[in-house]
C-alpha positions in Angstrom: 20.7 195.1 201.4 24.0 193.4 201.6 26.4 192.0 203.8 30.1 191.2 203.1 31.6 188.7 205.3 34.6 186.3 205.8 33.0 183.2 206.6 36.3 181.2 208.0 38.1 184.0 209.5 38.1 182.4 213.0 38.0 185.8 215.0 37.4 183.7 218.3 37.6 186.2 221.2 38.4 189.2 219.3 35.8 191.8 218.9 37.0 193.5 215.8 40.0 194.8 213.9 40.2 198.3 212.7 41.6 200.1 209.6 40.7 203.8 210.6 42.7 205.1 207.3 40.4 203.1 205.2 37.2 203.7 207.1 37.0 199.9 207.3 36.4 197.5 210.3 36.2 193.7 210.3 34.0 192.7 213.3 33.3 189.2 214.9 29.6 188.8 214.3 29.0 186.3 217.1 30.3 188.8 219.6 29.4 192.1 218.1 26.1 191.5 216.3 24.0 192.9 219.4 26.0 195.8 219.8 26.0 196.9 215.9 22.8 195.6 214.6 19.7 197.3 216.2 17.1 196.4 213.8 15.6 193.1 215.0 14.4 192.1 211.3 17.9 192.8 210.1 19.5 190.8 213.0 17.1 187.8 212.4 17.9 187.6 208.5 21.7 187.7 209.4 21.4 185.3 211.8 19.8 183.0 209.0 22.4 183.8 206.7 25.1 183.4 208.9 23.9 180.4 210.3 24.1 178.8 207.1 28.0 178.6 207.4 28.8 175.3 209.2 31.7 173.3 210.0 32.3 169.7 211.4 32.1 169.2 215.1 33.5 165.9 216.6 30.9 164.6 219.1 32.6 161.5 220.1 32.0 157.8 219.3 33.2 158.4 215.5 30.4 160.9 214.8 30.4 164.4 213.4 27.7 167.0 213.4 27.3 170.4 211.7 27.6 173.5 213.7 27.2 176.9 212.7 30.4 179.3 212.5 29.8 182.0 214.9 33.1 184.0 214.5 33.4 184.9 211.1 34.5 188.4 210.2 31.9 191.0 208.8 33.3 193.7 206.7 32.1 197.0 207.3 32.8 200.2 205.3 31.9 203.5 206.9 28.6 203.2 208.9 27.2 199.6 209.6 24.1 199.8 207.6 24.6 196.8 205.3 23.8 199.0 202.3 25.1 197.8 198.9 28.8 199.2 198.6 29.8 201.5 195.5 33.2 199.9 193.4 35.4 202.3 195.5 33.9 201.0 198.9 34.7 197.5 197.7 38.1 198.2 196.8 38.5 199.4 200.4 36.9 196.0 201.7 39.5 194.2 199.5 42.2 196.4 200.8 41.6 195.6 204.2 41.2 192.1 203.6 44.7 192.0 202.1 46.4 193.9 205.1 44.7 191.4 207.4 46.1 188.7 205.4 49.7 190.2 205.5 49.5 190.5 209.3 48.2 186.6 209.4 51.3 186.0 207.1 54.0 187.2 209.1 52.8 185.7 212.2 52.7 182.4 210.4 56.0 183.0 209.2 57.6 183.6 212.9 56.2 179.9 213.8 57.2 177.9 210.8 59.6 176.0 213.0 56.9 175.2 215.5 55.9 171.1 214.5 52.4 172.1 215.9 52.0 175.2 214.1 49.3 173.5 211.9 46.9 174.0 215.1 47.5 178.3 215.1 47.9 178.9 211.2 45.4 180.5 208.6 45.7 180.1 204.8 44.3 182.0 202.0 40.9 180.3 202.3 40.7 181.8 205.9 40.3 185.4 204.0 37.7 184.5 201.1 35.1 187.2 201.2 31.5 186.6 200.4 29.0 189.2 199.2 25.4 188.3 200.2 22.4 190.6 198.8 19.4 190.0 201.3 16.0 191.5 202.1 14.0 191.7 205.3 10.9 191.5 203.4 11.8 188.3 201.2 13.6 185.2 202.1 14.9 184.0 198.8 18.4 184.5 197.5 20.8 183.5 194.6 24.3 182.2 194.0 26.7 183.7 191.7 29.9 182.5 190.8 32.8 182.2 187.9 34.9 184.9 186.6 35.5 182.8 183.1 32.1 181.9 182.6 29.8 183.4 185.5 27.0 181.1 186.8 23.6 182.3 188.3 21.6 180.3 190.1 18.3 181.6 191.5 15.4 180.7 193.7 17.2 179.6 197.2 15.5 180.1 200.0 17.5 181.3 203.3 17.9 178.6 205.6 17.6 175.9 203.3 21.3 175.8 201.7 24.1 174.8 203.8 27.6 176.1 203.3 30.2 173.9 204.7 33.7 175.0 205.6 36.1 172.9 203.2 38.4 170.3 204.9 41.5 171.8 203.7 40.6 175.2 205.5 42.3 175.8 208.8 40.6 176.4 212.0 43.3 177.8 214.5 42.9 177.6 218.4 43.4 181.6 218.4 43.0 184.5 216.2 46.8 185.8 215.3 47.6 188.7 213.4 51.1 190.4 213.6 50.0 193.9 214.8 53.4 195.6 213.7 52.7 194.8 210.2 49.3 196.2 210.1 50.6 199.3 211.7 53.7 199.7 209.2 50.9 199.3 206.1 49.0 201.9 207.7 51.8 204.3 208.0 53.0 203.8 204.5 49.6 204.3 203.1 49.7 207.7 204.8 53.4 208.7 203.5 54.1 206.8 200.4 51.1 205.7 198.6 52.9 204.6 195.3 54.8 202.2 197.2 51.9 201.1 199.2 50.1 200.3 196.2 53.0 198.1 194.8 53.1 196.3 198.1 49.3 195.6 198.2 49.3 194.3 194.8 52.4 191.9 195.6 50.5 190.6 198.7 47.4 190.0 196.5 49.7 187.7 194.1 50.8 185.9 197.6 47.5 185.0 198.3 47.0 182.9 195.2 50.0 180.8 196.3 49.2 180.4 199.8 45.6 178.4 199.0 45.9 175.2 200.9 43.8 173.6 198.1 45.8 170.7 196.6 44.4 171.1 193.2 46.9 174.1 192.9 50.4 172.6 191.6 53.7 173.5 193.4 54.8 174.8 190.0 52.1 177.6 189.9 52.7 178.7 193.6 56.5 179.2 192.7 55.3 181.0 189.8 53.2 183.2 191.9 55.9 183.7 194.6 58.5 184.7 192.0 55.9 187.1 190.4 55.4 188.2 193.9 59.1 189.1 194.7 59.5 190.7 191.5 56.7 193.4 192.3 57.9 193.7 195.9 61.7 194.4 195.0 60.6 196.3 191.6 62.8 194.1 189.8 62.7 194.7 186.0 61.6 192.4 183.0 65.1 191.4 182.3 68.0 189.5 184.3 65.4 188.9 187.3 67.6 186.3 188.6 70.6 188.7 188.8 68.7 191.5 190.4 67.0 189.0 192.8 70.7 187.8 193.9 71.8 191.4 194.1 68.9 192.2 196.4 69.5 189.3 198.8 73.1 190.6 199.1 72.0 194.1 199.8 68.9 193.5 202.0 69.6 190.2 203.8 73.1 188.9 203.7 74.6 189.0 207.2 78.5 188.4 208.4 77.2 185.2 210.2 75.6 183.7 207.2 77.3 180.1 206.0 78.8 180.4 202.4 78.3 178.0 199.5 80.3 177.3 196.7 77.8 176.2 193.8 77.6 176.3 190.2 75.3 179.0 188.8 73.9 178.3 185.0 74.3 180.6 182.1 71.7 179.3 179.8 73.7 177.9 176.7 76.7 179.2 178.2 78.8 177.3 180.5 77.9 177.4 184.1 80.0 179.6 186.4 81.3 178.9 190.0 80.0 181.1 192.6 81.0 181.5 196.3 78.4 183.5 198.1 76.1 183.7 201.0 73.8 180.7 201.0 70.9 183.2 200.6 72.2 184.4 197.4 72.6 180.7 196.5 69.0 180.1 197.2 68.0 183.0 194.9 70.0 181.4 192.2 68.3 178.2 192.6 65.0 179.5 193.1 65.0 181.2 189.8 66.6 178.3 187.8 63.4 176.3 189.1 61.4 179.3 187.9 63.2 179.1 184.7 62.7 175.2 184.5 58.9 175.6 184.9 58.5 178.4 182.4 60.2 176.7 179.6 58.7 173.3 180.4 61.9 171.7 181.6 61.4 167.9 183.2 61.1 168.7 186.8 61.3 165.9 189.8 59.8 166.7 193.2 63.0 167.2 194.9 63.5 169.8 192.9 61.1 171.9 194.7 63.1 171.7 197.8 66.4 173.9 198.5 69.5 171.6 199.5 66.8 168.6 200.3 66.4 170.6 203.5 63.3 173.1 202.8 60.8 174.1 200.3 61.5 176.8 198.0 58.0 178.0 198.4 58.5 178.4 202.4 61.8 180.2 201.8 60.0 182.5 199.2 57.2 183.2 201.8 60.0 184.2 204.5 61.9 186.2 201.9 58.7 188.0 201.1 57.3 188.7 204.7 60.8 190.0 205.9 61.5 192.0 202.9 58.1 193.8 203.0 59.1 194.9 206.6 62.5 196.0 205.4 61.0 197.9 202.4 58.4 199.8 204.4 60.7 200.7 207.3 63.3 202.1 205.0 60.9 204.1 203.3 59.5 205.3 206.6 62.9 206.1 207.7 62.5 203.6 210.7 66.2 202.6 211.7 66.0 201.2 215.0 66.0 197.2 214.4 64.7 194.6 211.4 63.7 191.2 211.6 66.2 189.0 209.8 66.2 185.8 207.6 68.8 183.6 209.1 70.0 180.0 208.4 69.6 177.9 211.5 70.7 174.2 212.3 68.6 172.9 215.4 69.3 169.4 217.2 66.7 168.7 219.7 68.3 167.0 222.8 67.3 163.3 223.3 65.5 163.2 219.9 66.6 160.7 217.2 68.1 162.1 214.2 64.8 161.7 211.9 62.8 163.6 214.6 60.6 166.5 213.4 61.9 168.7 216.1 65.5 168.5 214.1 65.8 171.0 211.4 68.1 173.1 209.3 67.1 175.7 207.0 65.8 179.2 206.9 63.9 180.6 209.9 62.5 184.1 210.7 64.5 186.0 213.3 62.0 188.2 215.3 64.2 191.0 216.7 61.5 193.0 218.6 62.2 191.4 222.0 65.9 191.8 221.7 65.5 195.6 220.6 63.2 196.2 223.6 65.5 194.6 226.0 68.2 196.7 224.7 66.2 199.7 225.2 65.4 199.0 228.5 69.2 198.3 229.4 70.3 201.6 227.9 67.5 203.4 229.9 68.7 201.8 233.0 72.3 202.8 232.4 71.2 206.5 232.0 69.5 206.5 235.3 72.4 205.1 236.9 74.8 207.8 235.7 75.8 210.4 238.5 
């Protein structure tokens, strides 16, 4: 038998998330185990396996204690019978995990300006999957890991081994997923599988950039995000910077955008002055940074920030999340509204200039509420007409 689970998903009070087109559901072990597991021997064995996943709990007076994680997500493909999945079923499980990550990413992007966002956000580690084989007749198990060199350790006994949540893994106060993103991906899966596969591939690259582990250098995150944007926007292998700037112009530039005059490098040729939307300027600077990383140029820590105001990584994530939704809506023929990337300067009343509440940079503009209000007003006007 085998169980496939996401130990650090933090589903809280959410029972399950369904992906009917994939025949996959991700369900909260603590809340749903008694409903979905009828065999007492299987339940007892899984309680032992899940109970081995723990996190620190503060008990006061400077003491910490291990507590079992109860709200991890179990990934079930088809019937919930804990069979060993085929390769195609494993692929479906991974696909559902990537969709769920995309929904969480968009949610995160919408709250980036919240100074307390760390209490509500998740990172890639929250979506790491574990495959664990087990038997109701034998309480021994093995641990296998590694992709360059596979390492196998055998002879462990269930319940004796503890797996503690790493310090860098977030533990949000609530389980938050952008439902619109999940719905768009499901509709695209039914209508345009070729584009769907491309977007899923791009999401998988974003996962690599979004790990919270400080062992991953910022340079690698930038390269991962540039690769993800190239896949998402179907950018060719040559003149990538030009194509990304054109994409920003056609897909993201708004009449209200501030414009900047800046020098754009041309390799060995003299730099050229350009006067464009600040979004096009960002694309130019982002690809200059990418090129510098690839060619081994000397890079200062400030080079990873755009105009000394915002991390290139954060902007690239915003471009990816909003761009993904725009591309899907266009493919589906949805023309009602789109969310936008906007440049915003915000000064909090009564706060000193250095306050974290003051900010300037790109933000996610969620237009769903504006659209809903507009639709409501249109209906009211129609009702009032004689």
